[in-house]
SERO-4910 file (N, C-alpha, C, O; in steps of 0.05 Angstrom, whole numbers):
BEGIN
 pado doro    nc1    nc2    nc3   cac1   cac2   cac3    cc1    cc2    cc3    oc1    oc2    oc3
  Unk    A  -2761  -1118    795  -2750  -1092    802  -2742  -1077    777  -2728  -1088    760
  Unk    A  -2750  -1051    775  -2744  -1035    751  -2716  -1023    754  -2710  -1010    774
  Unk    A  -2700  -1027    733  -2673  -1016    733  -2674   -986    728  -2689   -976    712
  Unk    A  -2657   -971    742  -2655   -942    738  -2637   -936    715  -2615   -948    713
  Unk    A  -2645   -919    696  -2627   -913    674  -2604   -895    683  -2608   -876    698
  Unk    A  -2580   -901    674  -2558   -884    679  -2550   -870    652  -2546   -884    632
  Unk    A  -2549   -844    653  -2545   -829    629  -2519   -813    632  -2515   -800    653
  Unk    A  -2501   -815    614  -2475   -802    615  -2470   -786    590  -2485   -789    570
  Unk    A  -2450   -770    590  -2445   -751    568  -2433   -765    544  -2441   -760    521
  Unk    A  -2413   -783    549  -2400   -796    527  -2389   -823    534  -2390   -831    557
  Unk    A  -2379   -837    514  -2368   -863    516  -2343   -865    499  -2345   -866    475
  Unk    A  -2320   -865    513  -2295   -865    498  -2283   -892    498  -2282   -906    519
  Unk    A  -2273   -901    475  -2258   -926    472  -2234   -919    455  -2234   -923    431
  Unk    A  -2212   -909    468  -2190   -898    453  -2176   -918    434  -2165   -909    414
  Unk    A  -2177   -943    440  -2164   -962    422  -2179   -989    424  -2191   -995    444
  Unk    A  -2177  -1004    402  -2191  -1030    401  -2182  -1048    424  -2158  -1050    429
  Unk    A  -2201  -1062    437  -2194  -1081    457  -2194  -1069    485  -2193  -1084    505
  Unk    A  -2194  -1043    488  -2195  -1031    514  -2224  -1026    523  -2241  -1022    507
  Unk    A  -2229  -1028    550  -2256  -1024    559  -2266   -995    554  -2250   -976    554
  Unk    A  -2292   -992    551  -2303   -965    546  -2300   -949    571  -2300   -959    594
  Unk    A  -2297   -922    568  -2295   -904    590  -2317   -883    588  -2317   -867    570
  Unk    A  -2335   -884    608  -2357   -865    608  -2347   -838    617  -2331   -836    635
  Unk    A  -2356   -817    604  -2348   -790    611  -2372   -774    622  -2394   -777    612
  Unk    A  -2368   -759    644  -2390   -744    656  -2397   -720    640  -2382   -711    622
  Unk    A  -2421   -708    646  -2429   -684    632  -2410   -661    640  -2398   -661    662
  Unk    A  -2407   -641    623  -2390   -619    629  -2398   -605    655  -2422   -605    662
  Unk    A  -2379   -594    669  -2384   -580    694  -2405   -558    691  -2405   -543    671
  Unk    A  -2423   -556    710  -2444   -536    710  -2465   -539    688  -2479   -520    681
  Unk    A  -2467   -563    676  -2488   -568    656  -2515   -569    671  -2518   -585    689
  Unk    A  -2533   -552    662  -2559   -551    675  -2580   -547    653  -2575   -533    633
  Unk    A  -2603   -558    657  -2624   -555    637  -2644   -578    639  -2650   -588    661
  Unk    A  -2655   -586    615  -2677   -605    615  -2673   -625    592  -2664   -619    570
  Unk    A  -2680   -650    598  -2681   -670    577  -2708   -666    562  -2728   -660    575
  Unk    A  -2708   -669    536  -2733   -667    521  -2732   -686    497  -2711   -697    489
  Unk    A  -2756   -691    486  -2758   -709    463  -2758   -693    437  -2774   -675    433
  Unk    A  -2739   -700    420  -2736   -686    394  -2748   -704    373  -2738   -726    368
  Unk    A  -2769   -695    361  -2783   -711    341  -2773   -704    313  -2771   -681    305
  Unk    A  -2765   -725    297  -2756   -720    270  -2779   -711    253  -2801   -722    255
  Unk    A  -2775   -690    236  -2798   -680    221  -2809   -699    200  -2832   -694    191
  Unk    A  -2794   -719    192  -2803   -737    171  -2805   -767    179  -2823   -781    171
  Unk    A  -2786   -775    196  -2782   -803    201  -2792   -811    229  -2782   -801    249
  Unk    A  -2812   -829    230  -2825   -836    255  -2805   -848    275  -2807   -843    299
  Unk    A  -2786   -863    266  -2767   -876    283  -2741   -860    287  -2721   -869    298
  Unk    A  -2741   -835    277  -2718   -818    278  -2716   -800    302  -2699   -782    303
  Unk    A  -2734   -803    322  -2733   -786    346  -2710   -792    364  -2697   -813    362
  Unk    A  -2705   -774    383  -2684   -778    402  -2689   -762    427  -2704   -743    427
  Unk    A  -2676   -770    449  -2676   -754    473  -2652   -736    473  -2629   -745    471
  Unk    A  -2657   -710    476  -2635   -690    476  -2635   -675    502  -2653   -679    519
  Unk    A  -2615   -658    505  -2613   -642    530  -2612   -613    522  -2594   -605    507
  Unk    A  -2631   -597    532  -2631   -568    527  -2618   -553    550  -2627   -554    573
  Unk    A  -2596   -540    544  -2581   -525    565  -2596   -499    571  -2600   -482    553
  Unk    A  -2604   -495    595  -2618   -471    604  -2607   -461    631  -2598   -478    647
  Unk    A  -2606   -435    635  -2596   -425    660  -2615   -432    683  -2607   -437    705
  Unk    A  -2641   -434    676  -2661   -441    696  -2675   -466    686  -2689   -466    666
  Unk    A  -2672   -489    700  -2684   -514    691  -2714   -515    695  -2725   -531    710
  Unk    A  -2728   -497    682  -2757   -494    684  -2767   -497    655  -2758   -484    637
  Unk    A  -2788   -515    651  -2798   -519    624  -2807   -494    610  -2807   -493    585
  Unk    A  -2813   -473    625  -2822   -448    612  -2799   -434    597  -2804   -418    579
  Unk    A  -2774   -441    604  -2751   -429    591  -2738   -447    570  -2715   -441    562
  Unk    A  -2751   -468    563  -2739   -488    545  -2732   -475    518  -2710   -481    508
  Unk    A  -2749   -458    507  -2744   -446    481  -2721   -426    482  -2711   -419    461
  Unk    A  -2713   -418    505  -2692   -398    508  -2664   -410    509  -2644   -396    508
  Unk    A  -2663   -437    512  -2638   -450    514  -2627   -460    488  -2638   -455    467
  Unk    A  -2605   -475    489  -2593   -487    465  -2587   -516    471  -2582   -524    494
  Unk    A  -2587   -532    450  -2582   -561    453  -2553   -565    462  -2534   -552    452
  Unk    A  -2549   -584    480  -2523   -592    488  -2509   -606    464  -2522   -622    450
  Unk    A  -2484   -601    460  -2469   -612    438  -2448   -632    449  -2440   -630    472
  Unk    A  -2440   -651    432  -2418   -669    439  -2392   -653    436  -2392   -630    427
  Unk    A  -2371   -666    444  -2345   -652    442  -2337   -648    413  -2318   -634    407
  Unk    A  -2351   -661    394  -2345   -658    366  -2364   -638    352  -2361   -634    328
  Unk    A  -2382   -626    367  -2399   -606    356  -2425   -616    344  -2440   -600    332
  Unk    A  -2431   -642    347  -2457   -653    338  -2476   -654    362  -2467   -654    385
  Unk    A  -2502   -655    357  -2521   -655    380  -2518   -679    397  -2515   -702    388
  Unk    A  -2517   -675    424  -2518   -697    443  -2546   -708    443  -2565   -694    445
  Unk    A  -2548   -735    439  -2575   -747    438  -2573   -777    442  -2553   -790    438
  Unk    A  -2596   -788    451  -2599   -817    454  -2621   -825    433  -2644   -818    437
  Unk    A  -2614   -840    412  -2633   -848    393  -2656   -865    405  -2650   -882    422
  Unk    A  -2680   -860    397  -2703   -874    408  -2701   -904    402  -2711   -920    418
  Unk    A  -2689   -911    379  -2688   -939    372  -2667   -954    389  -2667   -979    390
  Unk    A  -2649   -939    402  -2629   -952    419  -2640   -961    446  -2628   -979    458
  Unk    A  -2662   -949    455  -2672   -956    481  -2696   -975    480  -2706   -984    501
  Unk    A  -2704   -983    456  -2728   -999    453  -2728  -1025    468  -2748  -1033    479
  Unk    A  -2705  -1039    468  -2703  -1065    481  -2683  -1066    504  -2676  -1088    513
  Unk    A  -2674  -1043    513  -2655  -1042    536  -2670  -1040    562  -2683  -1019    566
  Unk    A  -2669  -1060    580  -2685  -1059    604  -2680  -1035    622  -2698  -1025    635
  Unk    A  -2655  -1024    622  -2650  -1002    640  -2662   -976    631  -2662   -956    645
  Unk    A  -2674   -975    606  -2687   -951    597  -2718   -954    597  -2732   -938    584
  Unk    A  -2728   -974    610  -2757   -979    611  -2772   -955    622  -2793   -948    613
  Unk    A  -2760   -942    642  -2773   -919    655  -2775   -896    635  -2795   -881    635
  Unk    A  -2755   -892    617  -2757   -872    597  -2779   -878    577  -2793   -860    568
  Unk    A  -2782   -903    570  -2803   -910    552  -2830   -904    564  -2848   -894    550
  Unk    A  -2833   -909    590  -2858   -903    604  -2864   -873    604  -2887   -865    600
  Unk    A  -2844   -857    609  -2847   -828    609  -2855   -818    581  -2873   -801    579
  Unk    A  -2843   -828    560  -2850   -820    533  -2878   -827    526  -2892   -811    513
  Unk    A  -2888   -850    536  -2916   -858    531  -2935   -841    548  -2956   -833    538
  Unk    A  -2928   -837    573  -2946   -821    590  -2949   -792    581  -2971   -781    583
  Unk    A  -2928   -781    570  -2929   -754    559  -2940   -753    531  -2941   -731    518
  Unk    A  -2948   -776    520  -2960   -778    494  -2940   -768    472  -2949   -757    451
  Unk    A  -2915   -772    477  -2894   -766    457  -2890   -790    438  -2882   -787    415
  Unk    A  -2895   -814    449  -2893   -839    434  -2918   -855    441  -2926   -856    464
  Unk    A  -2930   -867    421  -2953   -884    427  -2943   -912    434  -2922   -920    425
  Unk    A  -2959   -927    450  -2950   -954    457  -2946   -972    433  -2931   -991    434
  Unk    A  -2960   -965    411  -2958   -982    387  -2931   -978    373  -2923   -994    356
  Unk    A  -2917   -956    379  -2892   -950    366  -2873   -974    367  -2860   -981    348
  Unk    A  -2871   -986    391  -2851  -1007    395  -2858  -1032    379  -2840  -1047    371
  Unk    A  -2884  -1038    374  -2891  -1061    357  -2890  -1054    327  -2883  -1071    311
  Unk    A  -2897  -1029    320  -2896  -1021    292  -2867  -1022    281  -2863  -1027    257
  Unk    A  -2848  -1017    298  -2820  -1016    289  -2804  -1039    302  -2780  -1036    307
  Unk    A  -2817  -1061    308  -2804  -1083    322  -2780  -1094    306  -2759  -1100    318
  Unk    A  -2782  -1096    280  -2760  -1107    265  -2735  -1089    268  -2713  -1100    272
  Unk    A  -2738  -1063    266  -2716  -1045    269  -2705  -1045    297  -2680  -1045    301
  Unk    A  -2722  -1046    317  -2713  -1047    345  -2698  -1073    351  -2678  -1072    366
  Unk    A  -2708  -1095    341  -2694  -1120    344  -2666  -1119    332  -2646  -1129    343
  Unk    A  -2665  -1108    308  -2639  -1105    294  -2620  -1088    310  -2596  -1095    313
  Unk    A  -2630  -1066    321  -2613  -1048    337  -2603  -1063    362  -2579  -1059    370
  Unk    A  -2619  -1079    374  -2611  -1095    398  -2590  -1116    390  -2570  -1119    404
  Unk    A  -2595  -1130    369  -2577  -1151    361  -2550  -1140    353  -2529  -1153    357
  Unk    A  -2549  -1116    342  -2524  -1104    333  -2512  -1086    355  -2494  -1070    350
  Unk    A  -2523  -1088    379  -2512  -1074    403  -2512  -1044    399  -2492  -1031    407
  Unk    A  -2533  -1034    387  -2535  -1005    385  -2538   -993    413  -2557  -1000    427
  Unk    A  -2521   -975    421  -2521   -964    448  -2533   -936    449  -2540   -924    428
  Unk    A  -2537   -925    473  -2550   -899    476  -2534   -876    463  -2545   -855    457
  Unk    A  -2508   -880    458  -2492   -859    446  -2481   -868    419  -2462   -856    409
  Unk    A  -2493   -888    407  -2486   -896    380  -2495   -874    361  -2516   -861    366
  Unk    A  -2481   -870    339  -2489   -850    319  -2507   -863    299  -2500   -883    286
  Unk    A  -2531   -852    295  -2550   -862    276  -2556   -841    255  -2562   -818    261
  Unk    A  -2554   -850    230  -2559   -832    207  -2586   -838    195  -2592   -862    190
  Unk    A  -2602   -818    191  -2629   -822    180  -2632   -810    152  -2650   -818    138
  Unk    A  -2613   -793    144  -2616   -780    118  -2589   -767    111  -2571   -764    127
  Unk    A  -2587   -761     85  -2563   -747     76  -2561   -719     88  -2581   -708     97
  Unk    A  -2537   -709     90  -2531   -682    100  -2534   -680    130  -2536   -658    141
  Unk    A  -2536   -703    144  -2537   -703    173  -2508   -707    184  -2496   -728    178
  Unk    A  -2497   -688    198  -2469   -690    207  -2466   -714    227  -2483   -719    244
  Unk    A  -2443   -727    225  -2436   -748    244  -2405   -749    245  -2391   -737    229
  Unk    A  -2395   -763    265  -2367   -764    271  -2355   -791    263  -2368   -812    267
  Unk    A  -2331   -791    252  -2317   -817    246  -2290   -817    260  -2274   -799    257
  Unk    A  -2285   -839    275  -2261   -842    290  -2244   -864    277  -2254   -886    272
  Unk    A  -2219   -858    270  -2202   -876    256  -2184   -893    273  -2165   -905    263
  Unk    A  -2189   -894    300  -2172   -909    317  -2176   -939    313  -2159   -955    322
  Unk    A  -2197   -947    300  -2203   -975    295  -2219   -978    269  -2235   -960    263
  Unk    A  -2215  -1000    254  -2231  -1004    230  -2260  -1011    235  -2276  -1011    217
  Unk    A  -2266  -1016    261  -2293  -1024    268  -2310  -1001    279  -2334  -1005    284
  Unk    A  -2299   -978    283  -2315   -955    291  -2334   -949    269  -2328   -951    245
  Unk    A  -2359   -941    276  -2379   -939    255  -2402   -921    264  -2406   -915    287
  Unk    A  -2417   -913    243  -2443   -900    247  -2463   -920    234  -2456   -936    218
  Unk    A  -2488   -918    242  -2509   -936    233  -2529   -920    216  -2539   -900    224
  Unk    A  -2535   -930    192  -2556   -918    176  -2581   -934    181  -2582   -958    178
  Unk    A  -2602   -920    190  -2627   -933    198  -2647   -931    176  -2652   -909    164
  Unk    A  -2660   -953    169  -2682   -954    150  -2704   -971    163  -2700   -984    183
  Unk    A  -2729   -970    152  -2750   -986    164  -2745  -1016    164  -2756  -1030    181
  Unk    A  -2727  -1025    147  -2721  -1054    146  -2698  -1062    163  -2692  -1086    165
  Unk    A  -2684  -1043    175  -2661  -1050    191  -2638  -1030    190  -2642  -1008    180
  Unk    A  -2615  -1038    200  -2592  -1021    201  -2570  -1029    181  -2568  -1052    174
  Unk    A  -2555  -1009    173  -2532  -1014    156  -2508  -1002    170  -2509   -978    177
  Unk    A  -2487  -1017    173  -2463  -1008    187  -2445   -993    168  -2435  -1005    148
  Unk    A  -2440   -968    173  -2421   -953    157  -2396   -950    173  -2393   -932    190
  Unk    A  -2377   -968    169  -2353   -970    185  -2332   -951    175  -2333   -942    152
  Unk    A  -2312   -946    192  -2289   -930    183  -2274   -944    161  -2263   -930    143
  Unk    A  -2273   -970    161  -2260   -985    139  -2275   -980    113  -2263   -975     92
  Unk    A  -2301   -982    114  -2318   -978     90  -2313   -950     78  -2313   -947     54
  Unk    A  -2310   -930     95  -2308   -903     86  -2280   -896     77  -2276   -881     57
  Unk    A  -2259   -907     90  -2232   -898     85  -2215   -917     68  -2195   -908     56
  Unk    A  -2222   -942     66  -2207   -961     50  -2226   -972     28  -2242   -990     33
  Unk    A  -2225   -960      4  -2245   -967    -17  -2244   -997    -23  -2223  -1009    -26
  Unk    A  -2268  -1008    -26  -2270  -1036    -35  -2274  -1036    -65  -2292  -1023    -75
  Unk    A  -2256  -1050    -79  -2257  -1051   -108  -2274  -1075   -116  -2266  -1098   -111
  Unk    A  -2296  -1070   -130  -2313  -1092   -139  -2299  -1106   -162  -2290  -1093   -181
  Unk    A  -2297  -1133   -161  -2283  -1148   -182  -2302  -1168   -195  -2322  -1176   -183
  Unk    A  -2296  -1175   -219  -2312  -1195   -233  -2296  -1221   -232  -2277  -1226   -246
  Unk    A  -2305  -1238   -214  -2291  -1264   -210  -2311  -1283   -198  -2333  -1276   -189
  Unk    A  -2304  -1309   -197  -2322  -1329   -188  -2326  -1327   -158  -2348  -1332   -148
  Unk    A  -2305  -1321   -143  -2307  -1322   -114  -2305  -1293   -103  -2284  -1285    -93
  Unk    A  -2327  -1279   -104  -2327  -1251    -94  -2326  -1251    -63  -2316  -1233    -51
  Unk    A  -2336  -1273    -51  -2335  -1275    -22  -2306  -1275    -12  -2300  -1262      8
  Unk    A  -2289  -1290    -26  -2261  -1291    -18  -2248  -1264    -21  -2232  -1256     -4
  Unk    A  -2255  -1249    -42  -2244  -1222    -46  -2253  -1204    -23  -2237  -1187    -14
  Unk    A  -2278  -1206    -15  -2288  -1189      7  -2274  -1196     32  -2267  -1178     48
  Unk    A  -2269  -1222     38  -2255  -1229     62  -2226  -1219     63  -2216  -1211     84
  Unk    A  -2213  -1219     40  -2186  -1207     38  -2186  -1178     44  -2169  -1167     57
  Unk    A  -2207  -1164     34  -2209  -1135     39  -2214  -1130     69  -2202  -1112     80
  Unk    A  -2230  -1147     82  -2236  -1143    110  -2211  -1149    127  -2208  -1138    149
  Unk    A  -2194  -1167    118  -2170  -1174    133  -2146  -1156    128  -2125  -1159    141
  Unk    A  -2148  -1138    109  -2125  -1121    102  -2118  -1104    127  -2135  -1096    141
  Unk    A  -2092  -1099    131  -2083  -1085    155  -2095  -1057    157  -2098  -1043    136
  Unk    A  -2102  -1049    181  -2114  -1022    184  -2091  -1002    185  -2073  -1003    202
  Unk    A  -2091   -983    166  -2067   -966    163  -2067   -941    181  -2047   -926    180
  Unk    A  -2088   -937    197  -2089   -912    213  -2085   -918    242  -2094   -939    253
  Unk    A  -2072   -900    255  -2068   -901    284  -2090   -885    298  -2101   -894    319
  Unk    A  -2096   -862    288  -2117   -845    300  -2126   -823    280  -2114   -820    259
  Unk    A  -2146   -809    289  -2157   -787    272  -2187   -786    276  -2200   -807    275
  Unk    A  -2198   -763    280  -2227   -759    283  -2235   -736    266  -2223   -714    266
  Unk    A  -2257   -740    250  -2268   -718    234  -2298   -719    234  -2310   -741    237
  Unk    A  -2310   -696    229  -2339   -694    227  -2345   -693    197  -2332   -678    182
  Unk    A  -2366   -707    188  -2372   -709    160  -2402   -712    156  -2417   -712    175
  Unk    A  -2410   -715    131  -2438   -720    125  -2440   -734     97  -2422   -731     81
  Unk    A  -2461   -750     93  -2466   -762     68  -2480   -742     49  -2496   -727     58
  Unk    A  -2472   -743     24  -2484   -726      4  -2488   -741    -22  -2473   -759    -29
  Unk    A  -2509   -733    -37  -2513   -743    -64  -2505   -722    -84  -2518   -701    -86
  Unk    A  -2483   -726    -99  -2476   -707   -120  -2498   -703   -140  -2511   -723   -148
  Unk    A  -2504   -679   -148  -2527   -674   -167  -2525   -692   -192  -2505   -694   -205
  Unk    A  -2548   -706   -197  -2550   -722   -221  -2535   -749   -220  -2534   -763   -240
  Unk    A  -2524   -756   -197  -2508   -781   -195  -2524   -802   -180  -2540   -797   -163
  Unk    A  -2518   -827   -187  -2530   -850   -173  -2510   -861   -153  -2503   -885   -154
  Unk    A  -2501   -844   -136  -2481   -852   -116  -2484   -832    -92  -2494   -810    -95
  Unk    A  -2474   -841    -70  -2473   -824    -46  -2444   -823    -37  -2431   -843    -34
  Unk    A  -2435   -799    -33  -2407   -795    -25  -2406   -782      3  -2427   -777     15
  Unk    A  -2382   -777     13  -2378   -766     40  -2363   -739     37  -2343   -738     24
  Unk    A  -2374   -719     50  -2360   -693     51  -2349   -689     79  -2364   -691     99
  Unk    A  -2324   -682     81  -2311   -676    106  -2320   -647    114  -2317   -629     98
  Unk    A  -2330   -644    138  -2338   -617    148  -2316   -604    164  -2310   -581    159
  Unk    A  -2305   -618    183  -2283   -607    198  -2267   -630    210  -2277   -652    214
  Unk    A  -2242   -625    215  -2224   -645    227  -2220   -638    256  -2211   -617    263
  Unk    A  -2227   -658    273  -2224   -654    302  -2196   -662    312  -2183   -646    326
  Unk    A  -2187   -685    304  -2160   -694    310  -2146   -702    284  -2158   -717    269
  Unk    A  -2122   -693    279  -2109   -699    253  -2106   -729    249  -2102   -744    268
  Unk    A  -2107   -737    224  -2103   -766    217  -2074   -773    220  -2056   -759    209
  Unk    A  -2068   -795    234  -2041   -805    238  -2040   -834    228  -2057   -850    236
  Unk    A  -2021   -840    211  -2019   -867    200  -2006   -885    221  -1989   -876    237
  Unk    A  -2012   -911    220  -2002   -930    239  -1973   -938    232  -1967   -944    209
  Unk    A  -1955   -938    252  -1927   -947    246  -1925   -977    244  -1904   -987    237
  Unk    A  -1947   -991    251  -1946  -1021    251  -1956  -1033    225  -1954  -1058    222
  Unk    A  -1967  -1017    207  -1976  -1029    182  -1952  -1039    166  -1933  -1024    160
  Unk    A  -1952  -1066    160  -1928  -1078    148  -1929  -1077    118  -1909  -1085    105
  Unk    A  -1950  -1066    106  -1950  -1062     77  -1970  -1040     71  -1987  -1033     86
  Unk    A  -1967  -1029     47  -1983  -1007     39  -2012  -1016     33  -2017  -1036     21
  Unk    A  -2031  -1000     43  -2059  -1005     38  -2070   -980     24  -2066   -958     33
  Unk    A  -2084   -985      2  -2096   -962    -12  -2119   -950      5  -2136   -964     16
  Unk    A  -2118   -924      8  -2138   -909     23  -2149   -886      6  -2140   -882    -16
  Unk    A  -2168   -872     17  -2177   -847      4  -2153   -828      5  -2134   -832     20
  Unk    A  -2154   -808    -12  -2132   -789    -14  -2128   -774     13  -2148   -765     26
  Unk    A  -2103   -771     20  -2096   -756     45  -2077   -733     37  -2063   -735     17
  Unk    A  -2077   -712     53  -2093   -707     77  -2122   -701     71  -2129   -692     49
  Unk    A  -2139   -707     91  -2167   -699     88  -2169   -669     88  -2154   -655    101
  Unk    A  -2188   -659     72  -2191   -630     70  -2219   -622     78  -2239   -631     66
  Unk    A  -2222   -604     97  -2248   -594    106  -2264   -582     82  -2253   -569     65
  Unk    A  -2290   -588     82  -2309   -577     63  -2306   -590     35  -2318   -581     16
  Unk    A  -2290   -612     33  -2287   -626      8  -2296   -655     10  -2295   -666     32
  Unk    A  -2303   -667    -13  -2310   -695    -14  -2286   -713    -10  -2263   -704    -15
  Unk    A  -2290   -737      0  -2269   -757      0  -2263   -765    -29  -2282   -767    -45
  Unk    A  -2238   -768    -36  -2231   -776    -63  -2211   -799    -63  -2198   -804    -43
  Unk    A  -2209   -813    -85  -2190   -833    -90  -2176   -827   -116  -2189   -825   -137
  Unk    A  -2150   -823   -116  -2135   -814   -140  -2148   -789   -152  -2151   -787   -176
  Unk    A  -2156   -771   -134  -2167   -745   -141  -2195   -747   -154  -2205   -728   -165
  Unk    A  -2207   -770   -153  -2234   -774   -162  -2253   -779   -139  -2244   -792   -119
  Unk    A  -2277   -770   -140  -2296   -773   -118  -2298   -802   -109  -2301   -820   -126
  Unk    A  -2297   -806    -83  -2300   -833    -72  -2329   -838    -66  -2342   -822    -52
  Unk    A  -2340   -860    -76  -2368   -866    -72  -2370   -883    -46  -2359   -905    -44
  Unk    A  -2385   -872    -27  -2390   -887     -2  -2411   -908     -4  -2409   -930      7
  Unk    A  -2432   -901    -19  -2454   -920    -25  -2460   -919    -55  -2460   -897    -67
  Unk    A  -2465   -942    -67  -2471   -944    -95  -2497   -960    -99  -2506   -974    -81
  Unk    A  -2508   -957   -124  -2529   -976   -132  -2515  -1003   -136  -2501  -1006   -156
  Unk    A  -2517  -1021   -117  -2500  -1044   -116  -2510  -1067   -134  -2532  -1066   -144
  Unk    A  -2493  -1086   -137  -2500  -1110   -152  -2496  -1134   -134  -2475  -1136   -121
  Unk    A  -2516  -1153   -132  -2541  -1154   -146  -2560  -1132   -137  -2557  -1121   -115
  Unk    A  -2581  -1126   -153  -2599  -1103   -147  -2612  -1104   -120  -2619  -1083   -109
  Unk    A  -2617  -1128   -109  -2631  -1130    -84  -2612  -1132    -60  -2621  -1141    -38
  Unk    A  -2587  -1124    -63  -2569  -1125    -40  -2576  -1104    -19  -2592  -1086    -25
  Unk    A  -2566  -1108      5  -2572  -1089     27  -2563  -1061     20  -2578  -1042     26
  Unk    A  -2540  -1058      9  -2530  -1031      3  -2548  -1017    -17  -2552   -993    -15
  Unk    A  -2558  -1032    -36  -2576  -1020    -56  -2602  -1010    -42  -2611   -988    -48
  Unk    A  -2612  -1026    -23  -2636  -1017     -9  -2631   -993      8  -2649   -975      9
  Unk    A  -2608   -991     21  -2601   -967     36  -2599   -943     19  -2609   -921     25
  Unk    A  -2586   -946     -4  -2582   -924    -23  -2610   -913    -32  -2614   -889    -31
  Unk    A  -2627   -931    -40  -2653   -923    -50  -2670   -909    -28  -2684   -890    -34
  Unk    A  -2667   -919     -4  -2682   -907     18  -2672   -878     23  -2689   -860     26
  Unk    A  -2646   -874     24  -2635   -847     28  -2644   -829      6  -2649   -805     10
  Unk    A  -2644   -839    -19  -2653   -822    -41  -2682   -815    -39  -2690   -792    -45
  Unk    A  -2699   -833    -29  -2727   -828    -26  -2732   -806     -5  -2748   -788     -9
  Unk    A  -2718   -808     18  -2720   -789     39  -2711   -761     29  -2724   -741     35
  Unk    A  -2689   -761     15  -2678   -735      5  -2697   -722    -14  -2702   -698    -13
  Unk    A  -2709   -739    -32  -2727   -728    -52  -2753   -717    -39  -2762   -696    -47
  Unk    A  -2764   -732    -20  -2789   -724     -7  -2784   -698      9  -2802   -681     10
  Unk    A  -2761   -695     21  -2755   -671     36  -2753   -647     18  -2763   -625     24
  Unk    A  -2741   -651     -6  -2738   -629    -25  -2764   -621    -37  -2770   -597    -39
  Unk    A  -2780   -641    -45  -2806   -635    -57  -2825   -622    -38  -2841   -605    -45
  Unk    A  -2824   -630    -12  -2842   -619      8  -2833   -593     19  -2847   -581     36
  Unk    A  -2809   -583     11  -2800   -558     21  -2791   -559     50  -2791   -538     63
  Unk    A  -2785   -583     60  -2778   -587     88  -2748   -583     91  -2732   -597     77
  Unk    A  -2739   -565    107  -2711   -560    111  -2700   -571    137  -2680   -562    147
  Unk    A  -2714   -590    147  -2704   -604    171  -2712   -592    197  -2700   -599    218
  Unk    A  -2731   -574    198  -2739   -562    224  -2758   -581    239  -2778   -590    227
  Unk    A  -2752   -586    263  -2768   -604    279  -2789   -589    294  -2790   -564    293
  Unk    A  -2808   -604    306  -2829   -591    322  -2816   -578    346  -2793   -582    353
  Unk    A  -2832   -561    359  -2823   -548    383  -2817   -569    404  -2832   -588    408
  Unk    A  -2794   -567    418  -2786   -588    438  -2805   -588    462  -2816   -567    470
  Unk    A  -2809   -612    473  -2825   -615    498  -2808   -630    518  -2797   -650    511
  Unk    A  -2807   -619    542  -2791   -632    563  -2803   -658    572  -2827   -662    570
  Unk    A  -2787   -675    583  -2796   -700    594  -2803   -697    624  -2786   -688    639
  Unk    A  -2827   -702    631  -2836   -699    658  -2834   -727    672  -2850   -745    666
  Unk    A  -2815   -729    690  -2812   -755    705  -2834   -759    725  -2835   -779    739
***
């Protein structure tokens, strides 16, 4: 028996340990689901919703994409549904409409398996390139966005972004990393929209705050001081530590580490987009015909 996909507007988990709460679409939301193809990245497509007064495919171009409550596009990443049984019918529709070839799922099997193993959900945030807006929630150190590459996913957690990890020269770097992971989480809440950027001429990727949705509030339960990025966060500015730019991703050591591979991949995508004169415009949307 084929499971019917259930699609909802959002998934809220206000604090760690509490069950997720699905949120319905805004009242009077009407329009069409369609497939949004990434202009450069084969696995970067997603299912979006085009808000139209008349849910007729002829009026698709006259509508606007539905946004999340944080102002980013509402979408279901294609890599999130690859191995989820309840989305099998969506996979069939994508293939029948020739939006995705049947070979897509085998060509990107490694990435799809990685997404499944890491519990990538239909409303997980996936980053494919620099300058792509995403949201960061500070209610838990485990909230995260995922950077997708052909070789797999990289978790960009709120801890990684907000509590700088200091690389040390010592025999037991693993112990140092474990201590950093166990350090108390100093934030109670806070939500902001941001994007990754590469400062000109630099071999690093930093984070620029675009806008603050909910003000950052420190936790009253933190029993000792934890070094964080500079506060308060400032819209349209980079994250900094001691007034110096905070590096979110670096050319890591050893050279073949996962972070190094992610950095090089993002740099390659950014360079190819610049050289090709591509400013991120996707193909004309096509609605999904059930």
